[in-house]
C-alpha positions as CSV (number, residue, x, y, z in Angstrom):
1,M,0.8,22.4,28.6
2,F,3.8,20.2,28.1
3,D,4.1,17.3,30.5
4,I,6.9,14.9,29.7
5,Q,5.9,12.6,32.5
6,A,2.4,12.3,31.0
7,T,3.8,11.8,27.6
8,I,6.0,8.9,28.8
9,Q,3.2,7.5,30.9
10,W,0.6,7.4,28.1
11,A,3.0,6.2,25.4
12,T,4.1,3.3,27.6
13,A,0.5,2.5,28.4
14,V,-0.5,2.4,24.7
15,L,2.4,0.0,23.9
16,Q,1.8,-2.3,26.9
17,D,-2.0,-2.3,27.2
18,P,-3.6,-0.4,24.3
19,D,-7.3,-1.2,25.1
20,G,-6.9,-0.2,28.8
21,A,-5.0,3.0,27.9
22,C,-7.8,3.9,25.4
23,V,-10.5,3.6,28.1
24,R,-8.5,5.5,30.7
25,Y,-7.6,8.3,28.4
26,R,-11.2,8.7,27.2
27,D,-12.2,9.1,30.8
28,T,-9.8,12.0,31.4
29,G,-11.9,14.0,28.9
30,A,-8.8,15.6,27.4
31,T,-9.2,18.4,24.9
32,W,-7.5,18.3,21.5
33,Q,-5.0,20.9,22.8
34,Q,-4.0,18.6,25.7
35,T,-3.6,15.6,23.4
36,F,-1.5,17.6,20.9
37,F,0.8,19.1,23.5
38,Q,1.0,15.9,25.7
39,L,1.2,13.3,23.0
40,T,1.4,14.3,19.3
41,L,3.9,17.2,19.4
42,P,6.5,15.7,21.9
43,L,6.3,12.3,20.4
44,Y,7.0,13.5,16.8
45,V,9.6,16.1,17.9
46,L,11.5,13.3,19.7
47,A,11.0,11.0,16.7
48,F,12.4,13.6,14.3
49,I,15.4,14.3,16.5
50,V,16.2,10.6,16.9
51,S,15.7,10.0,13.2
52,G,18.0,12.8,12.3
53,L,20.7,11.6,14.6
54,L,20.4,8.0,13.3
55,A,20.6,9.3,9.7
56,L,23.8,11.3,10.5
57,I,25.4,8.4,12.4
58,G,24.5,5.8,9.8
59,G,25.2,8.0,6.8
60,G,21.7,7.5,5.5
61,S,18.7,9.8,4.9
62,M,15.3,10.3,6.5
63,L,13.5,10.3,3.2
64,Y,14.4,9.7,-0.4
65,G,17.9,10.5,-1.5
66,S,19.5,13.6,-0.2
67,L,17.0,15.4,2.1
68,S,16.7,19.1,1.5
69,V,15.8,21.5,4.2
70,S,12.5,22.5,2.5
71,V,11.4,18.8,2.2
72,F,12.3,18.2,5.8
73,V,10.4,21.2,7.1
74,F,7.4,20.2,4.9
75,S,7.5,16.6,6.1
76,S,7.7,17.6,9.7
77,L,4.9,20.2,9.5
78,W,2.6,18.0,7.4
79,T,3.1,15.0,9.7
80,L,1.7,17.1,12.5
81,G,-1.0,18.8,10.3
82,W,-2.2,15.4,9.0
83,T,-3.1,14.4,12.5
84,F,-5.7,17.1,12.5
85,V,-6.9,16.2,9.0
86,I,-7.5,12.6,9.9
87,A,-9.1,13.5,13.2
88,Y,-11.5,15.8,11.4
89,I,-12.3,13.0,8.9
90,F,-12.9,10.5,11.7
91,D,-15.1,13.0,13.5
92,Y,-17.1,14.0,10.3
93,F,-17.9,10.4,9.2
94,A,-18.8,9.4,12.8
95,G,-22.0,11.3,12.4
96,T,-22.6,9.7,9.0
97,F,-22.3,6.2,10.3
98,G,-24.3,6.5,13.5
99,G,-21.6,7.5,15.9
100,V,-21.3,10.5,18.2
101,R,-19.3,13.4,16.8
102,G,-16.7,15.2,19.0
103,F,-13.4,16.6,17.7
104,D,-11.6,16.3,21.1
105,R,-12.3,12.6,21.2
106,A,-11.5,12.1,17.6
107,Y,-8.1,13.8,18.1
108,A,-7.6,11.7,21.2
109,V,-7.9,8.6,19.0
110,V,-5.2,9.9,16.7
111,G,-2.9,11.0,19.5
112,L,-3.0,7.6,21.1
113,A,-2.8,5.6,17.8
114,I,0.3,7.5,16.5
115,V,2.5,6.2,19.3
116,P,3.8,3.2,17.3
117,A,4.0,5.4,14.1
118,A,6.2,7.9,15.9
119,A,8.5,5.2,17.1
120,G,8.6,3.9,13.5
121,T,9.6,7.4,12.2
122,A,12.4,7.5,14.7
123,L,13.8,4.1,13.6
124,A,13.3,4.6,9.9
125,P,16.9,5.6,9.0
126,L,18.3,2.3,10.5
127,P,20.2,0.4,7.7
128,W,18.4,-2.6,6.2
129,I,15.5,-2.9,8.6
130,G,14.5,0.7,9.3
131,W,12.0,0.9,6.5
132,L,10.4,-2.4,7.5
133,L,10.1,-1.3,11.2
134,S,8.6,2.0,10.1
135,L,6.1,0.2,7.8
136,A,5.1,-2.3,10.5
137,A,4.7,0.5,13.1
138,S,2.5,2.6,10.7
139,I,0.2,-0.4,10.0
140,Y,-0.1,-1.1,13.8
141,S,-1.1,2.6,14.3
142,F,-3.8,2.2,11.8
143,Y,-5.0,-0.9,13.5
144,L,-5.0,0.9,16.9
145,A,-7.1,3.6,15.5
146,Y,-9.6,1.0,14.3
147,R,-9.9,-0.4,17.8
148,F,-10.0,3.0,19.5
149,L,-12.7,4.7,17.3
150,P,-15.7,2.8,18.7
151,V,-14.6,3.6,22.2
152,F,-14.3,7.3,21.7
153,L,-16.9,8.0,19.1
154,D,-19.5,5.3,19.9
155,I,-19.5,3.9,16.4
156,P,-22.1,1.1,16.2
157,Q,-20.7,-2.4,15.6
158,A,-22.7,-2.7,12.4
159,S,-21.0,0.3,10.7
160,R,-17.6,0.5,12.4
161,N,-15.8,-1.2,9.5
162,R,-17.4,1.0,6.9
163,H,-16.7,4.1,8.9
164,Y,-13.1,3.2,9.3
165,V,-12.5,2.2,5.7
166,V,-14.1,5.3,4.3
167,S,-12.3,7.6,6.7
168,V,-8.8,6.0,6.1
169,L,-9.4,6.0,2.3
170,V,-10.3,9.7,2.3
171,S,-7.4,10.6,4.6
172,L,-4.9,8.7,2.4
173,L,-6.2,10.5,-0.7
174,V,-5.8,13.9,1.0
175,N,-2.3,12.9,2.1
176,V,-1.3,11.8,-1.4
177,V,-2.7,14.9,-3.0
178,V,-1.0,17.4,-0.6
179,S,2.3,15.5,-0.8
180,V,2.3,15.3,-4.6
181,V,1.4,19.0,-5.0
182,F,4.2,20.0,-2.6
183,L,6.8,17.9,-4.4
184,A,5.7,19.1,-7.8
185,V,6.1,22.7,-6.8
186,L,9.1,22.7,-4.5
187,A,10.9,19.5,-5.0
188,P,10.3,18.3,-8.6
189,S,13.7,16.4,-8.7
190,M,12.5,14.2,-5.9
191,I,9.5,13.0,-8.0
192,E,11.9,11.7,-10.7
193,Q,14.1,10.0,-8.1
194,M,11.1,8.4,-6.3
195,S,9.7,7.2,-9.7
196,T,13.1,5.6,-10.5
197,E,13.3,3.9,-7.1
198,Q,9.8,2.7,-7.4
199,T,10.5,1.3,-10.9
200,S,13.6,-0.5,-9.7
201,T,11.8,-1.9,-6.7
202,S,8.7,-3.1,-8.5
203,S,10.7,-4.7,-11.3
204,G,11.6,-7.5,-9.0
205,G,8.1,-8.6,-8.3
206,V,4.4,-7.7,-8.1
207,S,3.2,-5.5,-5.3
208,T,0.5,-7.0,-3.1
209,G,-1.6,-5.9,-0.1
210,L,-3.1,-2.4,0.5
211,F,-0.1,-0.4,-0.8
212,G,0.3,-2.6,-3.8
213,G,-3.4,-2.2,-4.5
214,L,-3.2,1.6,-4.2
215,E,-0.2,1.5,-6.5
216,R,-2.1,-0.5,-9.0
217,Q,-5.1,1.8,-9.0
218,A,-2.9,4.8,-9.3
219,S,-1.2,3.2,-12.3
220,I,-4.7,2.6,-13.9
221,A,-5.8,6.2,-13.2
222,E,-2.6,7.6,-14.6
223,S,-3.0,5.5,-17.8
224,A,-6.6,6.6,-18.1
225,G,-5.6,10.2,-17.7
226,L,-3.3,10.0,-20.7
227,D,-6.0,8.7,-23.0
228,T,-7.3,11.0,-25.8
229,W,-10.2,10.8,-28.2
230,D,-11.1,12.7,-31.3
231,P,-14.8,12.3,-31.8
232,P,-16.3,12.1,-35.3
233,A,-17.4,15.3,-36.9
234,N,-21.0,14.1,-37.2
235,G,-21.2,13.3,-33.5
236,E,-22.7,9.9,-34.1
237,L,-22.0,6.8,-32.0
238,T,-21.5,3.4,-33.6
239,D,-23.3,0.2,-32.6
240,A,-20.0,-1.3,-31.4
241,Q,-19.3,1.7,-29.1
242,V,-22.7,1.4,-27.4
243,R,-22.5,-2.4,-27.1
244,A,-19.0,-2.0,-25.5
245,Y,-20.4,0.7,-23.2
246,A,-23.2,-1.6,-22.0
247,D,-20.7,-4.4,-21.5
248,V,-18.5,-2.2,-19.4
249,L,-21.5,-1.3,-17.2
250,K,-22.3,-5.0,-16.7
251,K,-18.7,-5.9,-15.7
252,T,-18.4,-2.9,-13.5
253,R,-21.6,-3.9,-11.6
254,M,-20.2,-7.4,-11.2
255,L,-16.9,-6.1,-9.9
256,R,-18.5,-3.8,-7.4
257,D,-20.9,-6.5,-6.2
258,R,-17.9,-8.8,-5.6
259,L,-15.9,-6.1,-3.7
260,G,-19.0,-5.1,-1.8
261,S,-19.7,-8.6,-0.6
262,T,-16.1,-8.8,0.7
263,L,-16.6,-5.6,2.7
264,Q,-19.9,-6.9,4.0
265,G,-18.1,-10.1,5.1
266,I,-15.7,-8.0,7.1
267,E,-18.5,-6.1,8.8
268,E,-20.0,-9.4,10.1
269,K,-16.9,-10.4,12.0
270,E,-14.2,-9.0,14.2
271,A,-11.8,-7.7,11.6
272,S,-8.1,-8.4,11.7
273,V,-5.3,-6.0,10.7
274,S,-5.2,-7.6,7.3
275,D,-9.0,-7.5,6.9
276,V,-9.1,-3.8,7.6
277,L,-6.3,-2.9,5.3
278,N,-7.7,-5.0,2.5
279,G,-11.0,-3.4,3.0
280,V,-9.4,0.0,2.4
281,G,-8.0,-1.3,-0.8
282,D,-11.3,-2.8,-1.9
283,A,-13.0,0.5,-1.3
284,M,-10.5,2.2,-3.5
285,R,-11.1,-0.3,-6.3
286,M,-14.9,0.2,-6.0
287,S,-14.5,4.0,-6.5
288,T,-12.5,3.4,-9.8
289,A,-14.2,0.1,-10.8
290,E,-15.5,1.4,-14.2
291,M,-12.1,2.9,-15.1
292,E,-10.5,-0.4,-14.2
293,V,-12.8,-2.4,-16.4
294,V,-12.2,-0.2,-19.3
295,K,-8.4,0.0,-19.0
296,T,-7.8,-3.7,-18.2
297,A,-9.6,-4.6,-21.4
298,G,-7.3,-2.3,-23.4
299,G,-10.0,0.3,-23.8
300,N,-9.8,4.1,-24.2
301,W,-11.1,5.9,-21.1
302,A,-11.6,9.2,-23.0
303,E,-13.7,7.5,-25.7
304,H,-15.7,5.7,-23.0
305,Q,-16.5,9.0,-21.3
306,W,-17.5,10.6,-24.7
307,V,-19.9,7.7,-25.4
308,R,-21.5,8.1,-22.0
309,E,-21.9,11.9,-22.6
310,Q,-23.5,11.4,-26.0
311,L,-25.9,8.8,-24.7
312,E,-27.0,11.1,-21.9
313,V,-27.6,13.9,-24.4
314,A,-29.6,11.5,-26.5
315,R,-31.7,10.4,-23.5
316,I,-32.5,14.0,-22.7
317,H,-33.3,15.4,-26.2
318,Q,-34.0,12.2,-28.2
319,D,-34.6,14.0,-31.6
320,L,-32.8,17.4,-31.3
321,N,-30.9,16.8,-34.5
322,D,-29.9,13.9,-36.8
323,A,-26.9,12.8,-34.6
324,V,-29.0,12.9,-31.4
325,A,-31.8,10.9,-33.1
326,H,-29.2,8.4,-34.4
327,N,-27.7,8.0,-30.9
328,Y,-31.1,7.7,-29.2
329,A,-32.0,4.8,-31.5
330,L,-28.8,3.0,-30.5
331,F,-29.6,3.7,-26.8
332,Q,-33.1,2.2,-27.3
333,K,-31.5,-0.9,-28.8
334,Y,-29.3,-1.4,-25.6
335,R,-31.6,0.3,-23.2
336,S,-32.4,-2.7,-21.1
337,E,-28.7,-3.6,-20.5
338,I,-27.7,0.0,-19.8
339,E,-30.5,0.8,-17.4
340,T,-30.0,-2.5,-15.6
341,Y,-26.4,-2.0,-14.8
342,E,-25.8,1.8,-14.6
């Protein structure tokens, strides 16, 4: 099923005329197996070979620090495996957002879109500019996927941006989770090294854009995960806690409305690369908006969750015991604010 001539032909076509290549490849009716063996596999095998040679010649590395065999094997296999993951996600959400599902077509989108990313992988070990070329290539691949998806999966114009943002967000989360689990199990020393490099890099300035936004949200989530709270023995809420809880709900609604209006604005126009990537970042912020409101105000996320749980119990049982009755009375005092913004 390998066809090097076809690989070169389609890769060249994507780089020279992406929209035309997209339509022509769709019309071939290629199965996912054909796309994998004609595009994905040969492109990434070539990219890994070139990257390895450049790393050896330049004395650099293909990833962080000294690259172990286990990390190289994982990186190679997961790069290929992730193409199936994101294709499945594109396909699954196509049905949700009014498109036409079809895994063969969804994988064709990925196979064509990864052409620049594969080139970026090959050039990544170049001194000084390799990382920048790799980043730019990856961003361009994401943008190509955005343009190709409506052609292959018939995503309606009104929902194509939401489909793309949700799909990319989910796929990025899957990628991060799988990578972190692998590193924690088989390469824990790399986590420490990556953290050190990230600290030294970020100390020179503030990260911006999609990846800076993801880094910021990850930092907030990490901080929230470290919060602890020892509830009072009597289980009673204070007036200040319930008032603060209601205030958080109000500010969370305001933040989500603002981010939502931004995404709505993107849907009403032809989105640029920057618009699409910023939309992914905004979707991430919407999913953790309540946590962000609590933590940026210096609050305790564990305490906030406990307050929410006690209020829910009080709303259900009302007078189960003295503590529940006390908490229900506080809920009644702030009921209007809580029910308006929750």
